[in-house]
C-alpha positions in Angstrom: 15.7 10.6 2.1 13.7 13.8 2.4 15.7 15.4 5.2 18.7 16.6 3.3 16.9 18.7 0.6 14.2 19.8 3.0 16.9 21.3 5.4 18.5 23.2 2.5 15.2 24.7 1.3 14.0 25.5 4.8 17.1 27.7 5.1 16.5 29.3 1.8 12.8 29.9 2.3 12.3 30.5 6.0 15.4 31.8 7.7 15.4 34.8 5.4 11.8 35.2 6.3 12.6 35.9 10.0 14.2 39.2 9.0 10.7 40.6 8.2 8.1 38.4 9.8 8.0 37.2 13.4 4.4 37.2 14.6 2.0 34.7 16.0 -0.4 32.8 13.8 -3.6 34.3 12.7 -6.1 31.8 14.1 -4.7 31.6 17.7 -8.0 33.1 19.0 -10.2 30.8 16.8 -13.1 29.3 18.7 -16.5 27.8 18.2 -19.7 29.8 18.8 -19.9 30.0 22.6 -23.6 31.0 22.4 -24.7 28.1 20.3 -27.5 26.2 21.8 -28.2 23.8 18.9 -26.6 22.8 15.6 -29.1 22.5 12.8 -29.1 19.5 10.5 -29.8 20.2 6.8 -32.9 18.4 5.6 -30.9 16.4 3.0 -28.7 14.9 5.6 -31.2 14.1 8.4 -31.5 10.4 7.4 -27.8 9.8 7.0 -26.1 7.5 9.5 -23.2 10.0 10.0 -22.4 13.3 8.4 -19.5 15.8 8.8 -21.7 18.9 8.9 -18.7 21.3 9.0 -15.0 20.9 8.5 -12.6 23.8 8.8 -8.9 23.2 8.2 -6.3 26.0 8.5 -2.6 25.6 8.1 -0.2 28.6 8.7 3.5 28.7 8.1 5.4 31.3 10.2 8.7 32.1 11.9 9.0 33.0 15.5 12.2 33.5 17.5 14.1 32.7 14.3 12.5 29.2 14.2 10.2 28.0 11.5 6.9 26.6 12.6 3.6 25.4 11.2 0.3 25.7 13.0 -2.6 23.4 12.1 -6.2 23.8 13.0 -9.0 21.3 12.6 -12.6 22.1 13.5 -15.3 19.4 12.9 -19.0 19.2 13.6 -20.2 15.6 13.2 -23.9 14.4 13.2 -24.4 11.0 14.8 -27.4 9.1 13.7 -26.9 5.4 14.0 -25.7 2.8 16.5 -22.6 2.2 14.4 -21.8 5.9 14.5 -22.3 6.0 18.2 -19.8 3.2 18.7 -17.4 4.7 16.2 -17.4 8.1 17.9 -17.5 7.2 21.6 -13.7 7.8 21.5 -12.6 11.0 19.8 -9.0 10.5 18.9 -6.6 13.5 18.9 -4.3 13.0 15.9 -0.8 14.2 16.8 2.6 12.5 16.9 6.0 13.0 18.6 6.9 15.7 16.1 3.9 17.8 17.0 2.6 19.5 20.1 -1.0 20.2 21.0 -1.9 23.8 21.7 -5.7 23.6 21.9 -7.9 20.5 22.3 -11.5 20.6 23.2 -14.8 19.0 22.3 -18.5 19.2 23.1 -21.6 17.2 22.4 -25.0 18.7 21.6 -27.5 16.1 22.7 -30.9 15.8 21.0 -32.7 17.2 24.1 -30.7 20.4 24.0 -28.2 19.4 26.7 -24.5 20.4 26.0 -21.7 18.3 27.4 -18.3 20.1 27.4 -15.0 18.2 27.3 -11.6 19.8 27.7 -8.0 18.9 28.3 -8.7 17.2 31.7 -11.0 14.8 29.9 -8.3 13.5 27.6 -7.2 9.9 28.2 -4.3 7.9 26.9 -4.4 4.6 25.1 -1.4 2.4 24.0 -1.4 0.2 20.9 0.8 -2.6 22.3 1.2 -4.3 19.0 2.5 -1.1 17.3 4.0 0.6 20.3 2.0 3.8 19.6 0.3 6.0 22.2 -3.0 7.7 21.4 -4.8 10.5 23.2 -8.6 10.6 23.1 -11.8 12.1 24.6 -14.1 9.4 26.1 -17.6 10.5 25.1 -20.3 9.3 27.5 -24.1 9.5 26.8 -23.7 9.7 23.0 -27.1 9.1 21.3 -28.8 9.2 17.9 -29.4 12.8 16.8 -26.4 14.2 18.7 -23.7 16.4 17.2 -20.1 16.2 18.3 -18.0 19.4 17.8 -14.2 19.3 18.2 -11.4 21.8 17.8 -7.7 21.1 18.0 -4.7 23.2 17.1 -1.2 21.7 16.7 2.3 23.1 16.4 4.4 21.1 14.0 7.3 21.2 11.6 6.6 23.0 8.3 5.8 20.8 5.2 7.2 22.8 2.3 8.5 20.1 0.0 5.1 18.7 -0.6 1.9 18.0 1.2 -1.3 16.2 0.2 -4.6 16.9 2.0 -7.4 14.3 1.5 -10.5 16.4 1.6 -13.1 13.6 1.2 -14.2 11.1 3.8 -16.2 7.9 4.1 -19.1 10.0 5.3 -20.6 13.0 3.5 -19.1 16.4 4.2 -21.8 19.2 4.1 -19.3 22.1 4.3 -15.6 22.3 3.8 -13.3 25.3 4.3 -9.5 24.9 3.9 -7.0 27.7 4.1 -3.2 27.8 3.8 -1.6 31.0 5.2 2.1 32.0 4.7 4.5 35.0 4.6 3.8 37.2 1.6 7.1 36.7 -0.2 6.5 32.9 -0.5 4.6 31.5 -3.5 3.0 28.1 -3.3 2.0 25.8 -6.2 -1.2 23.7 -5.8 -3.1 21.1 -7.7 -6.6 19.8 -7.1 -7.7 16.2 -7.9 -11.0 14.4 -8.6 -13.3 17.3 -9.0 -12.1 19.4 -6.0 -12.2 23.1 -6.9 -8.9 24.8 -7.5 -7.3 26.7 -4.7 -8.1 30.5 -4.7 -5.5 33.2 -3.9 -6.4 35.6 -1.1 -3.4 37.9 -1.1 -5.2 40.9 0.5 -6.8 39.1 3.4 -4.0 39.4 5.9 -1.3 42.1 6.2 2.1 40.9 4.9 0.7 37.4 4.4 -0.7 35.4 1.5 -3.3 32.7 1.6 -4.8 30.0 -0.6 -8.2 28.6 0.1 -10.6 25.9 -1.1 -14.2 26.3 -0.1 -16.8 23.7 -1.2 -19.9 21.9 0.0 -21.8 18.6 -0.3 -18.9 16.3 -0.8 -20.3 12.8 -1.2 -19.1 9.9 0.9 -16.5 7.6 -0.6 -16.5 4.3 1.3 -13.4 2.3 1.9 -15.3 -1.0 1.9 -15.1 -2.0 -1.8 -12.8 -4.9 -2.5 -10.0 -4.6 -5.0 -10.0 -0.9 -5.2 -7.6 2.0 -4.5 -9.7 4.6 -2.7 -6.9 7.0 -1.9 -6.3 7.6 -5.6 -10.0 8.6 -6.1 -10.4 11.0 -3.1 -10.8 14.7 -3.6 -7.4 15.9 -2.8 -5.3 19.1 -2.7 -1.5 19.1 -3.1 0.7 22.0 -2.4 4.4 22.8 -2.1 6.6 25.9 -1.8 7.5 27.0 -5.3 9.1 30.4 -5.1 10.8 32.8 -2.6 10.4 36.3 -4.0 12.8 37.7 -1.4 15.9 35.9 -2.8 14.3 35.2 -6.3 14.4 31.4 -5.8 12.1 29.7 -8.3 10.9 26.1 -9.0 11.8 24.9 -5.5 11.7 21.2 -4.7 12.1 20.2 -8.3 13.3 16.8 -9.6 16.4 18.1 -11.3 18.0 19.5 -8.2 16.9 16.5 -6.2 18.6 14.2 -8.7 21.9 16.2 -8.5 22.0 16.3 -4.7 21.1 12.6 -4.2 23.6 11.4 -6.8 26.5 13.4 -5.3 25.6 12.2 -1.8 25.5 8.5 -2.6 28.3 8.3 -5.1 31.3 9.7 -3.2 34.9 8.9 -4.0 36.1 6.1 -1.7 39.3 6.4 0.3 41.9 3.6 0.3 40.5 2.0 3.5 36.9 2.0 2.2 38.0 0.6 -1.2 40.0 -2.2 0.5 37.1 -3.2 2.7 34.7 -3.1 -0.2 37.0 -5.3 -2.3 37.1 -7.9 0.4 33.3 -7.8 0.8 32.8 -8.3 -2.9 35.2 -11.3 -3.0 32.6 -13.2 -0.9 29.8 -12.6 -3.4 29.5 -15.6 -5.8 30.0 -14.9 -9.5 27.1 -15.7 -11.9 26.9 -16.4 -15.6 24.3 -13.7 -16.3 23.5 -10.2 -15.1 20.2 -11.0 -13.3 21.7 -13.9 -11.3 24.7 -11.7 -10.4 22.3 -9.0 -9.1 20.5 -11.7 -7.1 23.7 -12.9 -5.6 24.6 -9.3 -4.6 21.2 -8.6 -3.1 21.2 -11.9 -1.2 24.7 -11.3 0.2 23.9 -7.8 1.5 20.5 -8.7 2.9 21.9 -11.7 4.7 25.1 -10.0 6.1 24.0 -6.4 6.8 21.2 -5.7 9.3 19.0 -2.9 8.1 17.5 -0.6 10.7 16.2 2.8 9.5 16.4 4.3 13.0 20.1 3.7 13.8 22.7 6.4 13.5 24.4 6.6 10.1 28.0 5.7 9.4 30.4 8.2 7.9 32.5 5.6 6.0 31.6 2.6 3.9 34.1 0.3 5.7 32.2 1.1 9.0 28.9 -0.1 7.4 30.5 -3.4 6.3 32.4 -4.1 9.6 29.6 -3.1 11.9 27.1 -5.1 9.8 24.4 -2.5 10.4 23.0 0.1 8.2 20.2 2.7 8.1 18.5 3.7 4.9 21.2 6.0 3.6 24.0 3.6 4.5 22.4 0.6 2.8 21.9 2.5 -0.4 25.5 3.7 -0.4 26.6 0.1 0.0 24.5 -1.2 -2.8 25.6 1.4 -5.2 29.3 0.9 -4.4 29.0 -2.9 -4.9 27.1 -2.6 -8.2 29.8 -0.1 -9.4 32.5 -2.6 -8.4 30.8 -5.3 -10.5 30.3 -2.9 -13.4 26.5 -3.3 -13.4 24.7 -0.3 -14.7 22.0 0.9 -12.3 19.7 3.8 -11.6 18.4 5.0 -8.2 14.6 5.2 -8.3 12.5 7.3 -5.9 8.8 6.9 -5.8 5.8 6.7 -3.5 3.1 4.2 -2.2 0.4 4.1 -4.9 -2.1 3.2 -2.2 -1.3 6.4 -0.2 0.3 9.2 -2.2 0.5 8.1 -5.9 3.3 9.6 -7.9 2.1 12.5 -10.1 4.6 13.1 -12.9 3.1 16.6 -13.5 3.5 17.8 -9.9 7.1 17.9 -8.8 7.1 17.3 -5.1 9.5 15.6 -2.7 6.4 14.0 -1.2 6.5 11.7 -4.2 10.0 10.5 -3.3 9.7 8.6 0.0 10.4 5.1 -1.2 13.4 3.8 -3.2 14.3 1.1 -5.6 17.3 0.3 -7.8 16.7 -0.3 -11.5 18.9 -2.3 -13.9 18.5 -1.3 -17.6 20.3 -4.5 -18.8 17.6 -6.7 -17.4 14.8 -4.1 -17.1 14.1 -5.1 -13.5 14.2 -3.6 -10.0 15.3 -4.5 -6.5 14.2 -3.1 -3.2 17.3 -2.3 -1.0 15.5 -2.3 2.4 12.9 -5.1 2.4 14.9 -8.2 3.4 12.4 -10.8 2.2 12.4 -9.7 -1.4 14.7 -10.8 -4.2 14.9 -9.7 -7.9 12.6 -9.6 -9.8 10.1 -9.1 -6.9 9.6 -5.7 -5.3 6.9 -4.4 -3.0 3.7 -4.3 -5.1 2.5 -1.0 -3.4 5.4 1.0 -5.0 5.1 -0.7 -8.4 2.7 0.0 -11.2 3.5 3.6 -10.4 5.7 6.4 -11.7 9.1 7.2 -10.2 12.1 9.4 -10.6 15.0 7.5 -12.2 18.4 9.0 -11.4 21.0 8.0 -14.0 24.7 8.7 -14.2 25.8 10.9 -17.1 29.3 12.2 -17.8 29.8 15.8 -19.0 33.3 17.1 -19.7 34.8 14.3 -17.6 32.5 15.0 -14.7 29.8 12.5 -13.6 26.5 13.8 -12.4 23.0 12.6 -11.7 20.2 13.2 -14.2 16.6 12.6 -13.2 14.0 11.3 -15.5 10.4 10.3 -14.7 9.6 6.8 -15.8 7.1 4.0 -15.1 7.8 1.2 -12.6 6.5 -2.0 -14.1 5.5 -4.9 -11.9 6.3 -8.5 -12.7 3.5 -10.1 -14.7 1.7 -13.5 -14.8 4.8 -15.2 -16.2 6.3 -14.7 -12.7 3.3 -15.0 -10.4 1.9 -18.2 -11.9 0.4 -20.9 -9.6 -0.1 -24.5 -10.9 -2.1 -27.3 -9.3 -1.8 -30.9 -10.3 -4.5 -32.9 -8.4 -5.3 -36.6 -8.7 -8.5 -38.0 -7.1 -8.3 -41.8 -7.0 -11.6 -43.7 -6.4 -10.3 -47.0 -7.7 -9.6 -48.5 -4.2 -12.6 -47.0 -2.4 -15.5 -45.1 -4.0 -16.5 -43.8 -0.5 -13.1 -42.5 0.4 -10.9 -41.4 -2.6 -7.2 -40.8 -2.1 -6.4 -37.2 -3.2 -2.9 -36.2 -4.1 -2.0 -32.5 -4.7 1.1 -30.8 -6.0 0.8 -27.1 -5.8 3.4 -24.6 -7.1 3.2 -21.0 -5.8 5.1 -18.7 -8.1 6.4 -15.1 -7.8 4.4 -13.1 -5.2 2.4 -16.2 -4.2 5.6 -18.0 -3.3 6.9 -14.9 -1.5 4.1 -15.4 1.0 5.7 -18.6 2.1 9.3 -18.9 1.2 10.9 -16.4 3.7 9.1 -18.0 6.7 11.5 -21.0 6.7 14.4 -18.6 7.5 12.7 -16.7 10.3 10.5 -19.2 12.1 11.4 -22.1 14.4 11.0 -25.6 13.0 7.8 -26.1 15.2 6.3 -22.8 14.0 7.1 -23.6 10.4 5.3 -26.9 10.5 2.3 -25.3 12.1 2.2 -22.7 9.3 2.6 -25.5 6.6 -0.3 -27.4 8.2 -2.4 -24.2 8.1 -1.6 -23.7 4.4 -2.4 -27.3 3.6 -5.8 -27.1 5.3 -7.0 -24.7 2.7 -6.6 -27.5 0.1 -7.5 -30.5 2.3 -10.8 -28.9 3.4 -9.6 -29.0 7.0 -9.2 -32.8 6.7 -6.1 -34.3 8.4 -3.5 -35.0 5.7 -1.7 -38.3 5.3 1.6 -36.8 4.0 2.8 -33.2 3.7 6.1 -32.1 2.1 7.4 -28.8 0.8 10.1 -27.8 -1.6 12.0 -24.7 -2.5 11.8 -23.2 0.9 13.7 -20.2 2.2 15.0 -16.9 0.8 17.5 -18.7 -1.5 14.6 -19.7 -3.8 12.8 -16.3 -3.9 12.6 -15.1 -7.4 14.2 -18.3 -8.7 11.8 -21.2 -8.1 8.2 -21.6 -7.0 7.3 -22.7 -3.5 6.0 -26.3 -3.8 3.5 -28.1 -1.5 2.9 -31.8 -1.9 0.0 -33.2 0.1 -2.0 -36.4 0.2 -5.3 -36.8 2.1 -8.4 -38.9 2.3 -11.5 -37.4 0.6 -14.2 -39.1 2.7 -15.3 -35.7 4.1 -16.0 -34.5 0.6 -18.4 -37.4 0.0 -22.1 -37.7 0.6 -24.4 -40.7 0.0 -27.8 -40.4 -1.5 -29.3 -43.8 -2.1 -27.0 -45.6 -4.6 -25.4 -42.2 -5.6 -22.1 -40.9 -4.3 -21.9 -37.1 -4.3 -18.4 -35.8 -4.5 -17.6 -32.0 -3.9 -14.9 -32.0 -6.4 -14.6 -28.2 -6.7 -13.4 -27.9 -3.1 -10.1 -29.6 -4.0 -8.8 -26.4 -5.6 -9.0 -24.6 -2.2 -11.3 -21.9 -0.9 -11.9 -19.1 -3.4 -12.7 -15.4 -3.1 -16.2 -14.2 -3.9 -17.1 -10.7 -5.0 -20.7 -10.1 -4.3 -22.1 -6.7 -3.2 -25.6 -5.3 -2.9 -24.7 -1.6 -3.5 -23.8 -0.2 -6.8 -20.0 -0.3 -7.4 -18.5 3.2 -7.3 -14.7 2.6 -7.8 -12.8 0.9 -10.6 -10.8 -2.3 -9.8 -7.2 -2.1 -8.7 -5.4 -5.3 -7.7 -2.0 -5.7 -6.1 -0.2 -7.6 -8.9 -1.0 -9.6 -12.1 -1.3 -13.3 -11.4 -2.5 -16.5 -13.0 -3.5 -20.1 -12.2 -3.4 -23.4 -14.1 -5.2 -26.3 -12.6 -5.4 -29.9 -13.7 -7.7 -32.4 -11.9 -7.5 -36.1 -12.8 -10.4 -38.2 -11.6 -9.7 -42.0 -11.6 -12.9 -44.1 -11.5 -13.5 -47.7 -10.7 -14.6 -49.7 -13.8 -18.2 -49.5 -14.6 -18.8 -46.2 -12.8 -21.0 -43.5 -14.4 -20.7 -39.8 -13.6 -23.3 -37.0 -13.8 -22.9 -33.2 -13.8 -19.6 -33.2 -15.8 -21.1 -30.4 -18.0 -20.7 -28.1 -14.9 -16.9 -28.1 -15.6 -17.4 -26.2 -18.9 -17.0 -22.5 -18.0 -15.9 -19.5 -20.0 -15.8 -16.0 -18.4 -13.7 -13.2 -19.8 -13.0 -9.5 -19.3 -12.1 -7.8 -22.6 -10.6 -4.3 -22.6 -9.7 -2.5 -25.8 -10.2 -5.8 -27.7 -7.8 -7.8 -25.5 -8.7 -10.4 -22.9 -7.2 -9.2 -19.7 -8.9 -11.5 -17.2 -10.5 -14.9 -17.7 -11.7 -18.1 -16.1 -12.0 -20.9 -18.5 -12.6 -24.6 -17.8 -13.3 -27.8 -19.7 -13.2 -31.6 -19.2 -12.4 -34.7 -21.3 -13.2 -38.3 -20.5 -11.3 -41.3 -21.7 -12.6 -44.6 -20.3 -12.4 -44.5 -16.5 -10.3 -41.3 -16.4 -11.7 -37.7 -16.4 -9.4 -34.8 -16.8 -10.5 -31.3 -15.9 -8.4 -28.3 -16.9 -9.0 -24.7 -16.0 -7.1 -21.5 -16.4 -7.6 -18.3 -14.5 -5.6 -15.1 -15.0 -5.5 -11.4 -14.3 -3.0 -9.8 -16.7 -3.3 -6.2 -15.6 -3.7 -4.3 -12.4 -6.4 -1.7 -13.3 -9.8 -2.5 -14.6 -12.2 0.4 -15.4 -15.5 0.8 -13.6 -17.5 0.0 -16.8 -15.8 -3.5 -16.9 -16.6 -4.3 -13.3 -19.4 -6.7 -14.0 -17.2 -8.7 -16.4 -14.4 -8.7 -13.8 -16.7 -9.8 -11.1 -18.0 -12.7 -13.3 -14.4 -13.9 -13.6 -13.7 -13.7 -9.9 -17.0 -15.4 -9.0 -16.4 -18.2 -11.6 -13.6 -19.6 -9.5 -16.0 -19.5 -6.5 -18.7 -21.2 -8.5 -16.2 -23.9 -9.6 -15.5 -24.4 -5.9 -19.1 -25.5 -5.4 -19.3 -28.1 -8.2 -20.5 -31.5 -7.1 -20.4 -34.6 -9.3 -22.6 -37.7 -8.9 -21.0 -41.1 -9.1 -22.9 -44.3 -9.5 -21.3 -47.7 -9.6 
């Protein structure tokens, strides 16, 4: 979706530039110190496992031979001081893709004894990731040892990024010295924004003839690990965003703004249909079942398109709507045109929504950049819900969690003087809550026939996103594969014991967003029993399945961010032989809560009741929101670990 406006603005901003500026880039002779015999390690970093001693990043936008280009330099010096660091760095990967070309690539290693190992282009090897079909180039570094320093320089030629670029200038290892510079023709003006304590970019307009530059120079950037569970590290990194904002040559201002994007996108995806297109569309819509309410009608439309049109973002686009329908193939632009035309045919009000992945480049409402607009949804004001046009396994109200709980640009249709146009407004993309992703477990443990081998019966409902993990599989896996997967799911609740019966309900995409996926399983509980004299020990907590634990030795540094709100309701009925006494029932009484602004947003509560020979245990666990502040981490962790502690409960039966 970025290509259309980017092409337009490249013409505005750069083709005109070539009239005045056609020189090579400024750092084409950049090099490391050829006379260096040793790289000193600052005292404060000598005991670190790995340190980026120096990181220099330069990006220059230029025009040569009437063609826009961007040159990118990276110069790193990395101190290696642990076995893990040696293993991690014995392959130095060269990060460029098919849209880039390598101009300079070289590396060297300063060993602790003073020996220097030089690596150059002939030492570059190739590796293929068979699973992803991606090729990588890398230096194989031999003889790496503790106390060594790796130095590497590479320069790439690539397409300019003018509509928005984010540089993440913090790493999982400390950075002792950082120097970033953006260089560009003098008649261009860039807008920047720094995040999470990074210094603001400084203008250096007199540094180069007929060129401007922006720079960020800082030091002692602490490490930010990516190992903390339930977090969103990329939101917290020190980052710099920039985009082209003005072209002084032709007086263009506020480039890559949301208003113009909304206008262009609306016009492109809402064209007038010719007679042939309209006829084909009408016939297609006749095959879509009518529904009694708006949400069900949207579900029917989404289901029809996703089951009859194959989406492939890499195929060539179709000029006409009838070509999309008859070929049954569509790329990203095609599929969006089809959805909008069908919703218009059914008179369902809708907005196009463009946003970004909150785990990679979160949408910033205060920094208008097309980088924020890489992912798309469709919003329906009547039901206040979204669909994702391109992800075939989703159905309303479920959308990819990584682009929800985020801001987005909502493009609405407005009519002025009889002319319809697109109006863009920034809004928030809510994610379905615990009323949708709600799992229930109804478990009966029957000791009445055999106290050493109870019969356990489970009925488990997986709602919302939990059900989405299972429901689509039925449509895409063979019968044999599907049974293997069901068995694997059941093993989590049967504690790896062979089940007696296993049945599932509400399978396949036709139930996504409508009904929970249901698993019914019965199994013998003898593997959960232990004998101690006359006592029978039963690991009752394990019948709810394995639970996550959140234990960490280091101090937590990041707030909690989870994928989506979710909740669990569990009921365990324990049926006893007459005359049986039970100990440890008080272990079932648990109460852990996370309170934020006076409201309980996460909790694990449990209690039991006993009437005669029947014990009923009820517990509730929920996480109502996605973001939990750092100062509430201990409370949140107590809730998470309560489920794991319940998992360990053992009761003692004596007949």
